[in-house]
Backbone bond lengths (Angstrom), bond angles and torsions (degrees), N, CA, C in turn:
res aa  C-N    CA-C-N  psi(-1)  N-CA   C-N-CA  omega(-1)  CA-C   N-CA-C  phi
1 M - - - 1.482 - - 1.558 105.83 -
2 L 1.233 116.45 -42.41 1.526 116.40 -177.11 1.502 109.02 -68.95
3 L 1.376 121.47 -38.33 1.392 124.70 177.11 1.596 107.65 -60.83
4 D 1.270 118.37 -50.06 1.455 119.17 175.01 1.459 116.48 -56.60
5 G 1.267 116.41 -44.16 1.485 119.36 176.88 1.564 110.11 -60.92
6 Y 1.325 119.03 -43.88 1.423 118.78 176.30 1.447 115.05 -65.25
7 L 1.326 119.69 -37.24 1.481 118.82 177.99 1.556 112.76 -69.86
8 L 1.344 113.14 -38.03 1.403 119.15 175.02 1.625 110.80 -58.97
9 Y 1.310 116.31 -46.34 1.375 120.42 -179.96 1.614 112.53 -60.82
10 R 1.346 111.02 -45.13 1.481 116.54 179.85 1.478 119.36 -69.79
11 M 1.380 113.01 -31.13 1.473 118.87 -172.71 1.519 113.13 -103.81
12 F 1.237 122.18 -7.52 1.418 125.79 -178.22 1.473 111.96 -60.92
13 D 1.308 117.10 129.95 1.500 126.04 -174.78 1.516 115.30 55.35
14 T 1.361 114.19 44.32 1.394 121.93 170.39 1.556 108.52 -113.85
15 R 1.326 116.65 -176.83 1.424 118.20 177.26 1.543 113.04 -67.84
16 V 1.283 115.55 -22.46 1.496 125.62 179.05 1.509 114.35 -70.98
17 F 1.289 107.32 -49.36 1.491 117.15 -174.41 1.517 113.49 -132.97
18 R 1.364 118.48 96.10 1.433 125.42 174.38 1.535 109.49 -83.66
19 P 1.377 119.70 132.51 1.438 118.03 179.36 1.502 111.94 -65.83
20 A 1.391 119.52 -42.37 1.473 118.96 -179.33 1.499 105.74 -160.50
21 A 1.345 115.64 145.77 1.414 119.51 177.49 1.545 109.86 -67.22
22 P 1.265 121.07 152.00 1.513 125.48 -178.61 1.562 109.33 -56.84
23 G 1.301 112.34 -40.47 1.576 113.15 -178.69 1.534 113.34 -67.06
24 R 1.301 112.88 -30.02 1.489 115.41 177.02 1.546 108.91 -69.88
25 R 1.276 119.38 -40.45 1.426 129.50 177.19 1.571 106.89 -53.43
26 V 1.342 117.02 -52.23 1.427 125.68 -177.60 1.553 109.69 -62.36
27 A 1.343 116.08 -42.82 1.363 121.65 -176.21 1.578 113.01 -71.32
28 A 1.277 118.15 -34.06 1.397 126.25 171.04 1.527 111.94 -63.40
29 A 1.379 113.97 -48.18 1.412 119.55 177.97 1.575 113.89 -61.55
30 E 1.290 114.45 -42.06 1.485 120.33 175.82 1.485 112.99 -65.81
31 A 1.328 119.21 -37.27 1.498 123.90 171.99 1.558 109.23 -59.43
32 I 1.265 115.58 -51.67 1.469 119.95 -178.46 1.619 108.75 -59.75
33 R 1.358 115.05 -38.76 1.496 115.96 -176.89 1.506 109.61 -70.80
34 A 1.384 118.80 -36.15 1.374 123.69 176.68 1.522 115.23 -65.38
35 G 1.342 116.81 -37.44 1.348 121.12 176.38 1.509 111.87 -68.57
36 D 1.294 117.06 -39.21 1.565 124.61 -179.01 1.543 106.71 -69.05
37 A 1.381 119.88 -41.30 1.486 122.10 -175.28 1.407 109.41 -68.74
38 G 1.360 120.46 -34.56 1.412 125.17 -179.14 1.526 110.24 70.56
39 G 1.384 120.35 -167.03 1.349 122.91 173.74 1.480 111.92 70.60
40 R 1.405 113.44 -140.38 1.424 115.15 -168.82 1.570 112.54 -69.97
41 R 1.365 116.62 -33.49 1.520 119.99 175.16 1.424 114.06 -60.37
42 A 1.332 117.10 -43.29 1.463 119.70 179.87 1.542 112.34 -70.35
43 A 1.379 116.96 -37.59 1.543 119.32 172.46 1.441 110.76 -62.88
44 L 1.317 123.60 -38.78 1.423 126.83 179.94 1.598 106.06 -65.60
45 L 1.211 119.20 -44.82 1.493 124.85 178.64 1.502 111.07 -56.43
46 V 1.392 112.86 -42.25 1.510 116.34 -174.84 1.538 108.66 -75.36
47 V 1.441 116.17 -34.67 1.443 118.19 178.09 1.504 111.90 -65.68
48 G 1.367 116.93 -40.03 1.448 121.22 -179.21 1.568 107.13 -65.81
49 L 1.288 118.88 -40.59 1.477 122.48 -179.52 1.560 108.79 -62.14
50 L 1.331 116.72 -46.44 1.496 120.68 -179.31 1.558 110.66 -63.20
51 I 1.311 117.68 -39.76 1.412 120.30 177.80 1.495 109.67 -66.57
52 G 1.332 120.67 -44.85 1.358 125.03 -179.57 1.613 110.55 -59.70
53 I 1.196 116.65 -46.17 1.535 125.06 176.50 1.503 108.97 -57.49
54 A 1.377 115.72 -52.63 1.444 120.15 -179.97 1.524 112.25 -59.30
55 G 1.285 116.60 -41.14 1.496 119.86 179.08 1.540 112.21 -65.98
56 S 1.329 112.53 -40.38 1.483 117.10 179.77 1.540 109.38 -66.63
57 W 1.420 116.78 -37.27 1.387 117.82 -174.06 1.680 110.41 -73.75
58 L 1.354 110.87 -27.21 1.529 119.61 174.65 1.538 111.51 -85.50
59 K 1.367 118.53 3.63 1.454 123.90 178.32 1.575 110.05 58.29
60 I 1.307 112.41 43.00 1.459 120.99 173.57 1.491 112.72 -99.50
61 P 1.328 119.69 126.42 1.481 117.31 -178.75 1.526 110.75 -68.74
62 M 1.242 120.08 103.58 1.471 125.64 -171.44 1.539 108.91 -78.04
63 S 1.304 120.47 -23.79 1.420 122.63 176.89 1.571 108.99 -60.73
64 A 1.247 122.97 -34.65 1.417 127.46 178.72 1.579 106.84 -64.23
65 F 1.271 122.39 -40.74 1.427 121.54 176.79 1.517 111.67 -62.96
66 G 1.313 115.75 -37.18 1.489 120.16 178.18 1.545 112.84 -63.94
67 V 1.299 115.43 -40.31 1.409 124.53 177.01 1.583 108.36 -63.74
68 A 1.330 117.36 -42.48 1.406 124.15 -175.25 1.561 108.11 -63.55
69 F 1.348 118.43 -36.44 1.408 120.71 -172.20 1.574 111.43 -78.45
70 I 1.436 116.89 -23.38 1.426 116.67 -173.35 1.523 108.71 -110.00
71 G 1.375 118.77 -9.25 1.539 118.01 -177.56 1.458 113.79 -92.66
72 N 1.255 116.51 164.59 1.480 123.40 176.49 1.495 104.93 -105.32
73 V 1.384 117.36 178.14 1.450 123.45 -171.66 1.506 109.71 -57.77
74 W 1.310 122.23 -41.61 1.486 119.68 -176.45 1.469 109.40 -70.89
75 A 1.318 119.80 -42.35 1.493 119.66 -178.54 1.455 114.65 -62.83
76 L 1.385 111.67 -37.97 1.542 117.33 174.46 1.449 115.54 -67.71
77 T 1.366 115.14 -35.74 1.475 117.30 172.68 1.475 114.86 -63.47
78 M 1.319 119.53 -43.67 1.387 122.70 172.60 1.472 116.38 -60.80
79 F 1.358 112.84 -39.77 1.524 120.71 178.15 1.578 106.74 -64.12
80 G 1.354 122.38 -38.84 1.392 126.50 -176.97 1.589 106.34 -70.32
81 I 1.266 117.96 -44.89 1.478 120.80 177.26 1.507 112.18 -59.30
82 G 1.371 112.63 -41.84 1.456 116.90 -178.77 1.491 111.73 -68.49
83 S 1.347 117.06 -34.10 1.403 117.99 -175.10 1.541 108.08 -76.72
């Protein structure tokens, strides 16, 4: 445990060990803002959470749905070929 603590202290926020990707930080901040704002944004956040939990419980790869919503026909074709 002492060795792990020392290594974490020395390697935190270096090229070897990044605490979180910038996109994850933005996503976490947006989730906090949606929760604070309440209303429609919070409801949409809860619906997305429930859909993600249901998909995970049914063993459905939910990341594929995320790609489908943001991709165009060419990107989805290449994703399908790659899969």
